[in-house]
C-alpha positions in Angstrom: 31.2 31.4 -10.9 28.3 29.3 -12.9 26.3 30.9 -15.6 22.5 32.0 -14.9 20.1 29.6 -16.7 18.1 30.8 -19.6 14.5 30.0 -20.0 13.5 28.3 -23.3 11.0 30.1 -25.3 7.7 28.0 -25.7 7.1 26.3 -29.2 3.6 27.0 -30.8 1.9 26.3 -33.8 0.8 29.0 -36.1 -2.8 29.1 -36.8 -4.5 32.0 -38.5 -8.3 31.2 -38.2 -11.2 32.2 -40.4 -9.2 33.2 -43.4 -11.1 32.7 -46.8 -9.4 33.3 -50.0 -10.7 33.7 -53.6 -8.9 32.5 -56.7 -9.5 34.6 -59.7 -8.1 33.5 -63.4 -5.0 35.0 -64.8 -6.7 35.8 -68.4 -10.3 36.9 -69.4 -12.2 36.4 -72.8 -9.1 35.9 -74.9 -7.5 39.2 -74.3 -4.6 38.4 -72.2 -3.6 40.8 -69.8 -5.0 43.8 -71.5 -7.1 46.4 -69.5 -5.1 45.6 -66.4 -4.1 49.2 -65.0 -0.3 49.7 -64.0 3.0 50.5 -65.4 4.6 47.1 -66.3 7.0 47.7 -69.6 7.2 51.4 -68.4 9.1 50.5 -65.4 11.1 47.6 -66.6 15.0 48.1 -66.2 17.3 48.5 -68.0 15.3 49.0 -71.0 11.5 49.2 -71.4 11.1 47.1 -74.6 13.0 44.4 -76.2 13.4 43.8 -80.2 14.9 40.2 -79.8 13.0 37.5 -78.4 14.4 37.3 -74.8 13.0 35.0 -71.9 14.1 37.7 -69.3 12.4 40.5 -71.2 9.6 40.0 -68.5 7.7 41.7 -65.8 6.1 39.9 -62.9 2.1 40.2 -63.0 -0.5 38.3 -60.6 2.0 35.4 -59.8 3.2 34.9 -63.5 4.9 36.9 -66.0 4.1 39.3 -68.9 6.3 40.1 -71.7 8.0 43.3 -73.5 9.3 42.1 -76.4 7.3 41.9 -79.8 7.1 38.1 -79.8 4.7 38.2 -77.2 1.8 39.4 -79.6 0.8 35.8 -80.2 1.1 32.5 -78.6 0.7 29.3 -80.9 -1.2 26.3 -79.7 1.1 23.2 -79.7 3.5 24.7 -82.1 0.9 25.2 -84.7 1.2 29.1 -85.9 -2.3 29.1 -87.5 -3.9 28.7 -84.2 -3.3 31.5 -81.8 -4.4 32.1 -78.2 -4.5 35.2 -76.5 -1.0 37.2 -76.3 1.0 37.4 -73.3 2.1 40.9 -73.5 2.3 43.2 -70.5 -0.9 45.4 -70.6 1.1 48.5 -71.5 3.2 47.0 -74.1 1.3 48.3 -77.3 1.2 51.7 -75.8 4.9 51.8 -74.3 6.6 49.6 -77.1 4.7 50.0 -80.3 3.4 53.5 -80.0 -0.4 52.7 -80.0 -2.8 55.1 -78.5 -4.9 53.4 -75.6 -8.1 51.8 -77.1 -11.2 51.2 -75.1 -10.7 47.8 -74.2 -13.0 45.7 -72.2 -12.1 46.0 -68.4 -10.4 43.0 -66.9 -12.3 41.8 -64.0 -14.6 44.7 -64.1 -16.3 45.8 -60.6 -19.3 47.7 -60.0 -17.4 50.9 -60.4 -16.4 51.2 -64.0 -13.1 53.2 -62.9 -11.8 50.4 -60.7 -10.4 47.0 -61.5 -10.7 44.1 -59.1 -7.6 42.0 -59.1 -8.6 39.5 -56.5 -9.8 40.2 -53.0 -8.6 38.2 -50.0 -11.5 38.1 -47.1 -11.8 36.6 -43.9 -12.7 37.0 -40.1 -12.2 40.7 -39.5 -10.3 41.7 -42.5 -10.5 42.4 -46.3 -7.4 43.0 -48.5 -7.3 44.0 -52.0 -4.5 42.8 -54.3 -1.2 43.9 -53.3 -2.2 44.8 -49.8 -0.4 43.5 -46.9 -1.5 42.9 -43.3 0.0 41.5 -40.1 -1.5 39.0 -37.9 0.1 38.8 -34.6 3.7 38.2 -36.0 2.9 36.9 -39.4 2.9 39.3 -42.3 0.4 38.1 -45.3 0.0 39.6 -48.7 -2.9 39.5 -51.0 -1.8 38.3 -54.3 -4.3 37.8 -57.1 -6.9 36.4 -54.9 -4.5 34.4 -52.7 -3.3 35.1 -49.2 0.3 34.4 -48.8 1.8 34.5 -45.6 5.1 33.8 -43.8 6.0 30.5 -42.5 6.7 31.5 -39.0 6.2 30.9 -35.3 5.1 33.5 -33.1 6.1 33.9 -29.4 2.4 34.3 -28.3 -0.6 32.6 -29.8 -4.0 33.6 -28.7 -5.4 30.1 -29.3 -2.7 28.6 -27.0 -3.4 31.0 -24.2 -7.0 30.3 -24.3 -6.5 26.6 -24.3 -4.1 26.9 -21.3 -6.4 29.1 -19.3 -9.6 27.2 -20.1 -8.1 24.2 -18.1 -5.6 25.7 -15.6 -5.5 22.6 -13.3 -4.8 20.1 -16.1 -1.9 22.5 -17.3 -0.6 23.6 -13.9 -0.2 27.2 -14.7 -2.0 30.2 -16.3 -1.0 32.0 -19.5 -0.9 36.0 -20.1 -0.2 38.1 -23.0 2.6 40.0 -22.7 2.2 43.0 -24.8 6.0 43.4 -25.6 6.0 39.7 -27.0 3.0 40.2 -29.1 3.8 40.6 -32.9 7.2 39.1 -32.2 8.5 35.6 -33.9 10.0 32.9 -31.8 13.2 33.5 -33.8 13.5 37.1 -32.6 12.8 36.0 -29.0 15.6 33.3 -29.2 18.0 35.8 -30.7 17.4 38.5 -28.9 16.0 37.5 -25.4 18.6 35.3 -24.6 22.3 35.8 -25.9 24.8 33.6 -23.8 26.9 31.7 -26.1 28.3 28.2 -25.5 31.4 28.3 -23.2 34.8 28.2 -24.8 37.3 25.6 -24.5 39.2 27.0 -21.6 36.1 27.3 -19.6 34.9 23.9 -20.1 38.3 22.6 -19.0 38.3 24.7 -15.6 38.1 22.5 -12.5 35.3 23.1 -10.2 36.6 24.0 -6.8 36.4 21.7 -3.9 33.8 22.5 -1.3 33.4 20.9 2.1 29.5 20.7 2.2 27.6 20.2 5.7 24.3 18.7 4.0 22.9 18.8 7.4 22.8 22.8 7.4 21.0 23.0 3.8 17.4 23.9 4.4 14.7 22.6 2.1 14.0 26.3 1.3 16.1 29.3 1.2 15.4 32.7 -0.1 18.6 35.0 -0.2 16.2 38.0 -0.1 14.7 37.1 3.3 16.2 34.1 5.0 19.6 36.0 5.8 18.8 38.9 7.8 21.9 40.8 6.9 21.2 40.2 3.1 17.8 42.0 3.0 17.5 44.7 0.7 20.8 43.8 -1.0 19.5 41.4 -3.5 18.9 43.2 -6.9 15.5 42.8 -8.9 15.6 41.1 -12.3 16.5 43.5 -15.2 14.7 43.7 -18.7 17.4 43.1 -21.4 14.9 44.3 -24.0 15.4 43.4 -27.5 19.3 42.7 -27.3 20.7 39.2 -26.9 22.6 40.4 -23.9 21.8 37.8 -21.4 25.7 37.2 -21.0 26.0 40.9 -19.9 22.9 41.1 -17.4 23.5 37.7 -15.7 27.1 38.6 -15.1 26.4 42.0 -13.7 23.5 40.7 -11.6 25.9 38.2 -9.8 28.7 40.7 -9.4 26.7 43.9 -8.2 25.0 41.5 -5.4 28.0 39.9 -4.3 29.7 43.2 -4.0 26.7 44.4 -2.0 26.9 41.7 0.2 30.5 42.4 1.1 29.9 45.9 1.5 27.3 45.6 4.2 27.1 49.2 5.2 27.3 50.7 1.8 24.1 51.4 -0.5 23.5 48.4 -3.0 24.9 49.4 -6.6 23.6 49.0 -10.0 26.4 48.3 -12.5 26.0 49.6 -16.3 25.1 47.0 -18.6 25.9 49.2 -21.6 29.2 49.8 -20.6 30.1 46.1 -20.4 28.1 45.4 -23.6 30.0 48.0 -25.5 33.3 47.9 -24.2 33.9 44.0 -23.4 33.7 43.4 -27.4 36.8 41.2 -27.9 35.4 38.4 -29.8 31.8 39.0 -28.7 28.9 39.6 -30.9 27.2 42.4 -28.9 23.2 41.9 -29.2 23.8 38.8 -30.9 25.4 36.8 -28.3 28.4 36.7 -26.0 30.5 34.4 -23.8 30.3 35.0 -20.0 33.9 34.1 -19.4 34.9 37.0 -21.4 32.5 39.2 -19.5 34.2 38.0 -16.3 37.7 38.7 -17.8 36.8 42.2 -18.6 35.3 42.8 -15.2 38.7 41.6 -13.7 40.9 43.8 -16.0 39.0 46.9 -16.5 35.7 47.1 -14.7 32.5 49.2 -15.2 31.0 52.2 -13.8 27.2 52.4 -12.5 24.2 52.4 -14.4 23.7 56.3 -13.8 27.0 56.9 -15.5 26.4 54.9 -18.6 23.0 54.4 -19.5 21.5 51.3 -21.1 20.1 51.9 -24.8 20.5 48.8 -26.7 17.5 47.0 -25.4 15.2 49.6 -27.2 17.5 50.4 -30.3 18.9 47.0 -30.9 22.3 48.6 -31.8 25.4 48.6 -29.6 27.3 51.9 -29.8 30.9 52.4 -29.5 32.6 52.0 -26.1 33.6 55.5 -24.6 35.3 56.2 -21.5 32.5 57.2 -18.8 35.2 58.2 -16.1 35.8 61.4 -17.9 32.3 62.8 -18.0 30.7 61.0 -15.0 30.4 62.6 -11.4 30.8 59.2 -10.0 33.6 57.6 -12.1 34.4 54.7 -9.7 35.3 51.6 -11.8 33.7 48.0 -9.9 36.1 45.1 -10.5 35.9 41.5 -9.6 38.3 38.5 -8.6 38.5 35.9 -11.2 35.7 33.7 -11.8 35.7 30.2 -10.5 33.7 27.1 -11.2 31.4 25.1 -9.1 30.5 21.4 -9.9 27.1 20.4 -10.9 26.2 18.8 -8.1 22.9 20.3 -6.7 24.3 20.3 -3.0 27.4 22.2 -4.1 25.4 24.8 -5.8 23.1 25.2 -2.7 25.9 25.4 -0.4 27.8 28.1 -2.5 24.5 30.1 -2.6 23.7 30.0 1.0 27.3 31.1 2.0 28.5 33.6 -0.8 25.4 34.7 -2.5 24.0 34.4 -6.4 25.6 32.2 -8.9 25.4 32.0 -12.6 24.4 29.2 -14.8 23.6 28.6 -18.3 21.8 26.4 -21.0 23.6 25.8 -24.1 22.1 27.5 -27.2 22.2 24.4 -29.1 20.0 22.7 -26.6 17.3 25.5 -26.5 17.6 25.5 -30.4 16.8 21.7 -30.4 13.7 22.6 -28.4 12.5 25.1 -30.8 13.1 22.7 -33.7 10.7 20.2 -31.9 
């Protein structure tokens, strides 16, 4: 059976409109970092202060470094010891390392409130962040650092500007875009990893010969809907299931073909829904769970072991993103029947062969190699 195709995620540019940033100086009036509130040397590990001159005796501050050794007290201009600029000691160096009592220093970048310090504000359309504060814009996390807004270099699954552009000219683009809530705030790389999941076929699968079919092309209609065209198949086709945020398309596509074909064969019995968690947790040989798997190994597990129905082994990985250990559902389930399948077979890539197989036997499975989808995302 062929593998169900995966739909590549759209590649959209990242735009965060209306952001304004203010850049503030790192030192004021020759007093270095003095007057900036906070614990710097006091929180340094493994020791607060250094007696020797060590370049790594430093603490990050406002995009640069301040120092906690006694050689930080003055900085010479072009090597001339007689000319000194402001020191580059951390704000609490004198108090922590020299034992000096805090003195009434001029406040660094004072605001209107004499008890607060403005270390740089990042402000734009609908937001205002103080230094060190973080905010998420769709899927992009940004941090205000000394008046500069620093954002992740990522692409989002949904972009408002792209939706508005598409919907402004639906006739031109041929479709309308919608904002699916469960895709909002998600990165493209998350969608690619967790909303797909079928890995490239293994070598043995690629070497399988397709079955030979005697296709009567005159019987192939222009349109065929398995849910409606064949009367005996009505009500026996399962709906599309949501794999959630788990790269388990290899599980869901395999089970969709399995349960639909079993339902078509058992015409008088009720349609079934097979357990995705059973297959995901237990068909784990050389598989990667929510990070992807091979459909041929899923088919092999169904042939050898089989799975129970969904009611016996509920799906949870789509919300948790984790794959629990396999357990034997037949010991606790009221309906412990295991559903198995015959070995999978391959159909040629010929369009008419695929159409003929669907008309006669039901759904098939197909895939796009992840490497091909990745090339789309890379532009």
